[in-house]
C-alpha positions in Angstrom: 5.0 -25.9 40.7 8.6 -26.7 39.8 11.0 -26.8 42.8 14.8 -26.4 43.0 15.0 -30.2 43.6 13.0 -31.0 40.5 15.6 -30.1 37.9 14.7 -32.9 35.5 12.0 -30.8 34.0 14.7 -28.6 32.2 16.7 -31.6 31.0 14.7 -32.3 27.9 16.3 -34.1 25.1 15.4 -33.8 21.4 15.3 -36.9 19.5 15.4 -36.9 15.7 12.9 -39.3 14.2 13.9 -40.8 10.8 11.5 -41.8 8.1 11.5 -45.5 8.9 10.7 -44.9 12.7 8.0 -42.4 11.9 6.4 -44.8 9.4 6.5 -47.6 12.2 4.6 -45.1 14.6 2.2 -43.9 11.8 1.2 -47.6 10.9 -0.4 -47.6 14.4 -2.6 -44.6 13.7 -6.2 -45.3 12.5 -7.3 -41.7 12.6 -6.8 -38.4 14.4 -8.6 -35.8 16.6 -9.6 -33.8 13.4 -11.6 -36.6 11.8 -12.7 -38.7 14.9 -12.5 -36.5 18.0 -14.6 -38.8 20.1 -12.3 -41.7 19.3 -8.8 -40.1 19.5 -7.5 -41.0 23.0 -3.6 -41.5 22.5 -1.1 -38.9 22.1 1.1 -39.4 19.0 4.0 -39.0 21.2 3.1 -42.1 23.1 3.3 -44.1 19.9 6.8 -42.5 19.2 7.8 -43.4 22.8 6.8 -47.2 22.2 8.7 -47.3 18.8 11.8 -45.6 20.0 11.9 -46.7 23.7 12.6 -43.2 24.8 11.6 -41.9 28.2 8.4 -39.8 27.8 9.2 -37.6 30.6 12.3 -36.2 29.1 11.9 -36.5 25.3 10.8 -34.2 22.6 10.6 -35.5 19.0 11.9 -33.8 15.9 10.3 -35.4 12.7 12.4 -35.6 9.6 9.2 -35.4 7.5 5.7 -34.3 8.5 3.4 -37.0 9.9 -0.2 -37.2 8.4 -3.5 -38.8 9.5 -4.1 -41.8 7.2 -7.8 -41.1 7.2 -8.1 -37.3 6.6 -4.6 -36.2 5.8 -4.5 -33.7 8.6 -1.1 -33.0 10.1 0.0 -35.1 13.1 2.2 -33.2 15.4 4.3 -34.1 18.3 4.1 -32.2 21.6 7.0 -30.1 23.0 8.1 -28.0 25.9 9.2 -24.4 25.1 11.1 -22.6 27.9 10.7 -18.9 27.9 12.3 -16.1 30.0 9.8 -13.6 31.1 10.4 -10.0 32.1 12.5 -9.8 35.2 14.4 -13.1 34.2 11.8 -15.5 35.5 11.6 -18.7 33.6 8.4 -20.3 32.5 7.4 -23.2 30.3 4.9 -23.5 27.7 3.6 -27.0 26.9 2.5 -27.3 23.3 0.3 -30.5 23.0 0.8 -33.1 20.3 -2.1 -34.6 18.3 -4.5 -37.1 19.8 -5.0 -40.2 17.7 -7.0 -43.4 17.6 -5.0 -46.5 17.2 -5.3 -49.5 14.9 -7.0 -52.4 16.9 -5.3 -55.7 17.3 
């Protein structure tokens, strides 16, 4: 449960990913959770974190063009946090997970 002292959860930062950076991350994708569900063990966001050097605890990615799986052409999505205000003014967060992928070996 989020506490008053744990304000970093609300300080999310959106980072725009250009086509070159996106391609660099996609070059590490072998397949996705759609075509190889038993092999997909890495979040696509983790690949973007490695390429951009951004902090995964505070970063949401905005893609300039859609990412696609190289094997089945399924969409590859980034994860994100969505803050909502519930009735009575109480705030809650929805975490929308990103696509799991398998990475190119070696």
